[in-house]
Every structure is written in structure tokens, then in C-alpha cells.
Residue frames relative to the residue before (quaternion, step in Angstrom):
aa qw qx qy qz dx dy dz
M 1.0000 0.0000 0.0000 0.0000 0.00 0.00 0.00
I 0.2379 -0.7829 0.5630 0.1161 3.58 -0.82 1.04
L 0.2376 -0.7768 0.5711 0.1185 3.53 -0.74 1.12
E 0.4259 -0.7043 0.5113 0.2472 3.55 -0.92 0.94
S 0.4656 -0.6811 0.4875 0.2858 3.56 -0.93 0.88
A 0.6542 -0.5471 0.3558 0.3821 3.57 -1.20 0.51
P 0.6592 0.4967 -0.3426 0.4487 3.67 0.83 -0.82
S 0.6527 0.5077 -0.3235 0.4600 3.61 0.98 -0.82
A 0.6365 0.5278 -0.3298 0.4555 3.59 0.95 -0.77
R 0.6562 0.5073 -0.3232 0.4556 3.58 1.01 -0.83
R 0.6379 0.5231 -0.3318 0.4576 3.60 1.04 -0.76
T 0.6397 0.5279 -0.3245 0.4548 3.59 1.03 -0.80
A 0.6648 0.4990 -0.3084 0.4626 3.56 0.93 -0.84
S 0.6446 0.5174 -0.3264 0.4585 3.57 1.00 -0.82
L 0.6483 0.5142 -0.3170 0.4635 3.58 0.98 -0.85
H 0.6268 0.5422 -0.3315 0.4508 3.57 1.01 -0.79
R 0.6557 0.5074 -0.3175 0.4602 3.59 1.00 -0.84
V 0.6499 0.5197 -0.3229 0.4509 3.61 1.00 -0.80
L 0.6941 0.4851 -0.2785 0.4530 3.58 0.88 -0.96
S 0.7204 0.4372 -0.2535 0.4749 3.59 1.04 -0.71
R 0.5358 0.6333 -0.4083 0.3811 3.62 1.27 -0.16
P 0.4826 -0.6513 0.4922 0.3172 3.65 -0.92 0.79
A 0.5891 -0.5813 0.4268 0.3645 3.57 -1.16 0.64
E 0.3899 -0.7268 0.5167 0.2296 3.55 -0.90 0.93
A 0.6854 -0.5269 0.3235 0.3847 3.56 -1.20 0.57
P 0.6582 0.5021 -0.3522 0.4366 3.67 0.81 -0.83
Y 0.6472 0.5183 -0.3212 0.4575 3.59 1.01 -0.79
I 0.6421 0.5218 -0.3177 0.4631 3.59 0.97 -0.85
Q 0.6595 0.5067 -0.3131 0.4586 3.59 0.94 -0.87
T 0.6236 0.5355 -0.3402 0.4567 3.57 1.06 -0.75
M 0.6617 0.4995 -0.3066 0.4675 3.60 0.97 -0.84
I 0.6334 0.5196 -0.3360 0.4647 3.60 1.07 -0.67
R 0.6785 0.4862 -0.3001 0.4617 3.56 0.97 -0.87
H 0.7954 0.1892 -0.0839 0.5696 3.63 1.06 -0.70
P 0.0234 -0.8541 0.5194 0.0147 3.60 0.57 1.10
G 0.7321 0.4331 -0.2585 0.4578 3.61 1.07 -0.49
R 0.4771 0.6807 -0.4518 0.3237 3.63 1.21 0.06
T 0.2902 -0.7776 0.5386 0.1449 3.57 -0.80 1.04
R 0.7171 -0.4367 0.3130 0.4439 3.55 -1.31 0.08
S 0.6868 0.4855 -0.2901 0.4567 3.58 1.04 -0.70
G 0.5568 -0.6404 0.3781 0.3700 3.59 1.29 0.00
I 0.4723 0.6646 -0.4494 0.3651 3.61 1.22 0.25
D 0.3366 -0.7637 0.5207 0.1798 3.56 -0.67 1.10
S 0.5383 -0.6434 0.4440 0.3149 3.57 -1.08 0.78
R 0.5769 0.5965 -0.3880 0.4010 3.59 1.21 -0.28
R 0.5204 0.6714 -0.4125 0.3291 3.61 1.18 -0.40
P 0.6347 0.5149 -0.3599 0.4500 3.68 0.88 -0.73
A 0.6301 0.5290 -0.3454 0.4515 3.59 1.03 -0.71
V 0.6420 0.5113 -0.3257 0.4694 3.57 1.02 -0.80
V 0.6410 0.5229 -0.3163 0.4644 3.57 0.99 -0.87
A 0.6423 0.5293 -0.3236 0.4501 3.58 1.00 -0.83
L 0.6466 0.5138 -0.3208 0.4637 3.57 1.01 -0.82
L 0.6456 0.5124 -0.3220 0.4658 3.58 1.00 -0.80
C 0.6473 0.5143 -0.3190 0.4633 3.58 0.97 -0.83
A 0.6436 0.5171 -0.3266 0.4601 3.57 0.98 -0.79
A 0.6447 0.5173 -0.3247 0.4597 3.56 1.00 -0.79
L 0.6571 0.4993 -0.3107 0.4716 3.58 0.98 -0.84
A 0.6319 0.5319 -0.3355 0.4531 3.58 1.00 -0.76
G 0.6394 0.5247 -0.3290 0.4556 3.57 1.02 -0.75
C 0.6581 0.5075 -0.3177 0.4566 3.58 1.08 -0.67
S 0.7584 0.3318 -0.2035 0.5228 3.62 1.15 -0.41
S 0.1899 0.8116 -0.5275 0.1642 3.57 1.06 0.71
S 0.5045 -0.6705 0.4567 0.2955 3.55 -1.02 0.81
S 0.7304 0.4180 -0.2492 0.4792 3.57 1.12 -0.45
G 0.7796 -0.2703 0.1519 0.5441 3.58 1.19 0.13
P 0.6812 -0.4759 0.3380 0.4418 3.60 -1.20 0.05
S 0.7044 -0.4447 0.3249 0.4478 3.53 -1.30 0.17
G 0.6223 0.4933 -0.4040 0.4541 3.54 -1.09 0.72
E 0.8038 -0.2642 0.1974 0.4952 3.54 -1.19 -0.53
T 0.3610 -0.7473 0.5219 0.1974 3.56 -0.90 0.93
D 0.5171 -0.6491 0.4742 0.2940 3.53 -1.28 0.50
R 0.0519 0.8523 -0.5130 0.0883 3.55 0.34 1.27
Y 0.1210 -0.7638 0.6319 0.0519 3.53 -1.07 0.90
R 0.3063 -0.7230 0.5861 0.1998 3.55 -1.21 0.55
G 0.1423 -0.7857 0.5993 0.0574 3.54 -0.88 1.04
A 0.0400 0.7953 -0.6028 0.0492 3.58 -1.06 0.76
Y 0.0892 -0.7836 0.6141 0.0315 3.54 -1.13 0.76
E 0.1240 -0.7713 0.6225 0.0476 3.55 -1.02 0.93
P 0.3307 -0.7978 0.4672 0.1893 3.62 -0.31 1.22
R 0.6056 0.5790 -0.3772 0.3947 3.63 1.02 -0.58
T 0.7800 0.2711 -0.1453 0.5449 3.58 1.05 -0.75
H 0.3619 -0.7423 0.4720 0.3087 3.59 1.33 -0.17
H 0.3828 0.7230 -0.4838 0.3110 3.56 1.14 0.66
F 0.0610 -0.7821 0.6199 -0.0161 3.55 -0.86 1.07
E 0.0090 0.8209 -0.5703 0.0297 3.60 -0.76 1.00
L 0.0866 -0.7526 0.6512 0.0454 3.52 -1.27 0.61
T 0.0627 0.8217 -0.5567 0.1047 3.57 -0.39 1.23
H 0.5865 -0.5735 0.4423 0.3626 3.56 -1.21 0.58
A 0.1765 -0.7444 0.6334 0.1161 3.55 -1.01 0.88
T 0.7502 0.0097 -0.0260 0.6606 3.57 1.20 -0.63
T 0.1343 -0.8081 0.5717 0.0452 3.57 -1.06 0.72
P 0.0360 -0.7941 0.6067 -0.0006 3.61 0.07 1.22
V 0.7491 -0.4122 0.2661 0.4452 3.57 -1.31 0.15
R 0.6673 0.5511 -0.3260 0.3804 3.56 0.87 -0.90
S 0.7790 0.3168 -0.1822 0.5095 3.61 0.96 -0.75
A 0.4022 0.7132 -0.4894 0.3001 3.60 1.22 0.04
G 0.8077 0.2359 -0.1985 0.5026 3.56 -0.83 1.01
L 0.6375 0.4620 -0.3437 0.5119 3.60 1.25 0.04
D 0.0533 -0.8233 0.5643 -0.0297 3.55 -0.42 1.25
L 0.3290 -0.7030 0.5958 0.2064 3.55 -1.15 0.73
L 0.1059 -0.8258 0.5539 -0.0004 3.57 -0.57 1.20
P 0.0897 -0.8080 0.5807 0.0435 3.62 -0.24 1.19
G 0.3805 -0.6801 0.5708 0.2587 3.53 -1.24 0.53
D 0.7103 -0.3892 0.3219 0.4903 3.56 -1.24 -0.34
A 0.3711 -0.7319 0.5311 0.2108 3.55 -0.99 0.86
R 0.0999 -0.7632 0.6324 0.0875 3.54 -1.27 0.37
A 0.2603 -0.7520 0.5887 0.1422 3.55 -1.16 0.67
D 0.2714 -0.7630 0.5629 0.1655 3.58 -0.97 0.82
S 0.7195 -0.4660 0.3067 0.4136 3.56 -1.31 0.10
A 0.6427 0.5247 -0.3230 0.4552 3.60 1.22 -0.34
G 0.5492 -0.6252 0.3974 0.3868 3.61 1.24 0.02
H 0.5082 0.6302 -0.4290 0.4007 3.56 1.19 0.54
V 0.2642 -0.7559 0.5837 0.1347 3.55 -0.99 0.93
H 0.1268 -0.7942 0.5935 0.0288 3.58 -0.82 1.09
V 0.1026 0.7804 -0.6120 0.0770 3.58 -0.97 0.86
Q 0.3261 -0.7232 0.5775 0.1927 3.56 -1.07 0.82
V 0.0623 -0.8143 0.5768 -0.0165 3.58 -0.73 1.12
A 0.1018 -0.7774 0.6196 0.0364 3.55 -0.89 1.01
I 0.3095 -0.7133 0.5929 0.2096 3.55 -1.32 0.31
R 0.1258 -0.8111 0.5705 0.0306 3.58 -0.76 1.07
N 0.2620 -0.7235 0.6200 0.1535 3.52 -1.09 0.87
S 0.1070 -0.8258 0.5531 0.0247 3.57 -0.26 1.26
G 0.4916 0.6719 -0.4205 0.3606 3.58 1.28 0.15
T 0.5710 -0.6105 0.4460 0.3198 3.54 -1.36 -0.11
A 0.7189 0.3556 -0.2383 0.5477 3.58 1.27 0.14
P 0.5865 -0.5677 0.4232 0.3933 3.62 -1.12 0.51
R 0.1499 -0.7844 0.5983 0.0653 3.54 -1.13 0.72
F 0.4146 -0.6510 0.5721 0.2777 3.55 -1.13 0.72
G 0.3762 -0.7766 0.4602 0.2089 3.58 -0.54 1.13
P 0.5516 -0.5969 0.4554 0.3634 3.59 -1.14 0.53
R 0.6115 -0.5528 0.4114 0.3888 3.55 -1.20 0.50
G 0.7862 -0.1780 0.1532 0.5716 3.55 0.99 -0.80
V 0.4462 -0.6375 0.5431 0.3154 3.51 -1.33 -0.35
Q 0.2434 -0.7735 0.5736 0.1156 3.56 -0.67 1.15
V 0.1033 -0.7922 0.6004 0.0349 3.57 -1.01 0.85
D 0.1384 0.7739 -0.6087 0.1068 3.55 -1.12 0.74
A 0.7503 0.4199 -0.2863 0.4227 3.57 -1.37 -0.26
F 0.1595 0.8156 -0.5365 0.1466 3.58 0.82 1.00
A 0.0077 -0.7693 0.6386 -0.0161 3.53 -1.08 0.84
P 0.4449 -0.2874 -0.8191 0.2204 1.52 -1.12 2.27
A 0.6338 -0.5762 0.3760 0.3535 3.55 -1.25 0.49
S 0.5350 0.6302 -0.4093 0.3862 3.61 1.22 -0.21
V 0.6065 0.5338 -0.3512 0.4731 3.60 1.23 -0.38
W 0.0576 0.8081 -0.5805 0.0819 3.58 -0.95 0.87
P 0.4633 -0.6706 0.4940 0.3027 3.64 -1.02 0.73
L 0.3182 -0.7904 0.4998 0.1556 3.58 -0.86 0.95
N 0.8002 0.2436 -0.1326 0.5317 3.64 1.03 -0.56
A 0.4666 0.6708 -0.4410 0.3714 3.58 1.05 0.82
G 0.6025 -0.6249 0.3407 0.3610 3.57 1.18 0.54
C 0.6838 0.4358 -0.3010 0.5019 3.60 1.07 0.59
R 0.3393 -0.7142 0.5773 0.2038 3.53 -1.30 0.42
H 0.6828 -0.4493 0.3617 0.4484 3.54 -1.30 0.21
P 0.5182 -0.6611 0.4336 0.3262 3.62 -0.92 0.80
I 0.4179 -0.6642 0.5616 0.2624 3.53 -1.22 0.64
P 0.5203 -0.6530 0.4349 0.3372 3.63 -0.76 0.94
G 0.8164 0.2255 -0.1962 0.4941 3.55 -0.86 0.99
D 0.6407 0.5089 -0.3287 0.4717 3.59 1.26 -0.15
L 0.6550 -0.4850 0.3851 0.4329 3.56 -1.30 0.13
L 0.5253 -0.6266 0.4674 0.3361 3.56 -1.10 0.66
P 0.4486 -0.6895 0.4905 0.2876 3.61 -0.94 0.80
Q 0.4472 -0.6616 0.5267 0.2913 3.55 -1.27 0.36
C 0.1054 -0.8060 0.5824 0.0100 3.57 -0.63 1.18
V 0.0624 0.8132 -0.5685 0.1083 3.59 -0.51 1.21
F 0.2740 -0.7158 0.6205 0.1659 3.54 -0.90 0.99
W 0.3645 -0.7775 0.4813 0.1763 3.57 -0.62 1.20
H 0.0301 -0.8226 0.5671 -0.0276 3.59 -0.66 1.15
F 0.4379 0.7578 -0.4295 0.2227 3.59 1.23 -0.29
D 0.7104 0.4455 -0.2612 0.4781 3.58 1.06 -0.68
S 0.5786 0.6234 -0.3682 0.3754 3.61 1.24 -0.05
Y 0.6250 0.5635 -0.3359 0.4231 3.60 1.27 -0.09
G 0.6071 -0.5136 0.3826 0.4703 3.59 1.19 -0.33
P 0.7391 -0.4517 0.2677 0.4219 3.59 -1.27 0.17
D 0.6974 0.4589 -0.2913 0.4671 3.62 1.09 -0.52
H 0.3622 -0.7746 0.4530 0.2524 3.60 1.33 -0.04
T 0.5888 0.5401 -0.3876 0.4598 3.58 1.08 0.65
L 0.3011 -0.7152 0.6023 0.1873 3.53 -1.30 0.50
G 0.3465 -0.7373 0.5412 0.2084 3.56 -0.69 1.09
A 0.6848 -0.4680 0.3568 0.4299 3.55 -1.29 0.26
G 0.8363 0.1413 -0.1393 0.5111 3.55 -0.79 1.05
R 0.5428 0.6419 -0.3867 0.3792 3.58 1.25 0.08
T 0.2256 -0.7581 0.5999 0.1203 3.56 -1.17 0.71
S 0.4620 -0.6976 0.4772 0.2687 3.58 -0.92 0.90
V 0.6080 -0.4862 0.4576 0.4295 3.53 -1.34 0.06
P 0.4871 -0.6766 0.4513 0.3182 3.66 -0.82 0.83
V 0.2154 -0.7377 0.6295 0.1149 3.52 -1.24 0.67
E 0.4044 -0.7249 0.5015 0.2438 3.58 -0.88 0.90
W 0.1391 -0.7436 0.6500 0.0724 3.53 -0.97 0.98
I 0.0864 -0.7969 0.5973 0.0267 3.58 -0.91 0.92
F 0.0897 -0.7950 0.5999 0.0101 3.55 -0.89 1.00
D 0.3464 -0.6831 0.6003 0.2303 3.52 -1.21 0.64
D 0.0438 0.7864 -0.6091 0.0931 3.57 -0.58 1.23
P 0.1484 -0.8694 0.4614 0.0956 3.60 0.52 1.20
G 0.7383 0.4036 -0.2467 0.4807 3.61 1.06 -0.56
D 0.3782 -0.7258 0.4771 0.3202 3.58 1.32 0.06
L 0.3420 0.7620 -0.4633 0.2961 3.55 0.99 0.98
P 0.5251 -0.5608 0.5012 0.3981 3.58 -1.19 0.31
F 0.0079 -0.8100 0.5863 -0.0063 3.58 -1.01 0.72
E 0.2166 -0.7404 0.6237 0.1259 3.50 -1.40 0.41
F 0.0203 0.7848 -0.6194 0.0121 3.56 -1.25 0.39
T 0.4210 -0.6671 0.5502 0.2740 3.53 -1.37 0.10
A 0.1199 -0.7835 0.6071 0.0569 3.58 -1.04 0.79
W 0.0960 -0.7780 0.6203 0.0275 3.55 -1.17 0.71
L 0.4338 -0.6367 0.5558 0.3123 3.58 -1.07 0.66
W 0.2546 -0.8100 0.5215 0.0839 3.54 -0.82 1.08
W 0.0676 0.7637 -0.6325 0.1097 3.52 -0.47 1.33
P 0.1479 -0.8131 0.5501 0.1199 3.66 -0.09 1.07
H 0.8625 0.1370 -0.1103 0.4745 3.54 -1.27 0.66
G 0.8634 -0.0911 -0.0013 0.4963 3.53 0.59 1.11
């Protein structure tokens, strides 16, 4: 039989008194003021700060341009005249001087609309070209891009990202010199009702 020493017995009794004592008012008030503080001293507000930082970083690496106003273009097609246009709807610094130049559109017997689109640098300095042009917000919704790397959206699911690839149209250095126009890229749309349609386009610069 092992007998407990007197100092150890006194420590056990003291610990028992501390554990069985009701919480004092100052301690309760501290817990009310800091309900999310953990034993390690980490405040529950830290995840919120981290979330704000992540949101700020995400804004700096937007696929459609830097934080702030996006580089939005308006696209429209009129089947009676086969006129296809792409015009600036907003012009932030990043897309200023970069114009989307469509040629005349044509429709085939399958209800597909074909148009050749180039990108022109009308500025006075060379520009690194965008990877591509993202398109969305089609009206009517029956119209859909066929060669932009996306499928028709699944009802209730997130909208897919549709991007016409232009990165290889600038040459081996992937830049557009001042006043230079890229090689045209064919955009193809499914327009089953041979209807006029509109959509939104964005220059696509991923990760910065």
C-alpha cells in the first residue's frame, strides 16, 4: 500500500477546492465579452480577418481584370443582315485600347453562327494579350457558344466558364505591338431559332 505524502495531499485538496468553486463574476464577464476565445488564446475574429484578406487577394487575380471595374464588352448579332458587333460597355485601364474586331457573320444549315474575331491594340505601346475572351449572359438563353470549351449549363448548377482561346493568335511572344491586330479566331454559336441575340464578353486574364 502506497501512502500519499503530506505535500501531495495538500495539493490535491487545493485543486479540489478550485474545481468545485463556482465561477466568479469577473471570469464570467470575460467569457461574455470574448465568447469565441479558445484555450490557446486565438480569437474567433481571426477567421474573419483571414477571409477578408483572401477576398482581397482574389480580387487582385480576377480572370476578367484587376480589382475595380471590369473590362466588359457587349456582343450582338442580327440574323437578317448577318451583322455581328462587339463594343466596349466599360473601359478600365487594363482593356483600354484593346478592341474586339468581328468580321461578317454567316449562318449554316445547322443553325450555327460563325464569325471571325480579332483583337487589336490601338494604343501606342506593346500589350501582353489576354488568354482569351469569356462570354456569358446570352439573351435568349437558347443561344450557346459551341467552341468555347463549355457545355450547356445543368439546371440548378453553377454556370460554366466559356472562353474563346486567343492566346496563340498574337505570335510566339504572345504580345500585340502598337497598332497591331491579332490573327482572327473563329467563334461559333448555336442559334437554333435563327434569332437575334446579345451577350456579354470579358477579356480573360487568369491569375493576375
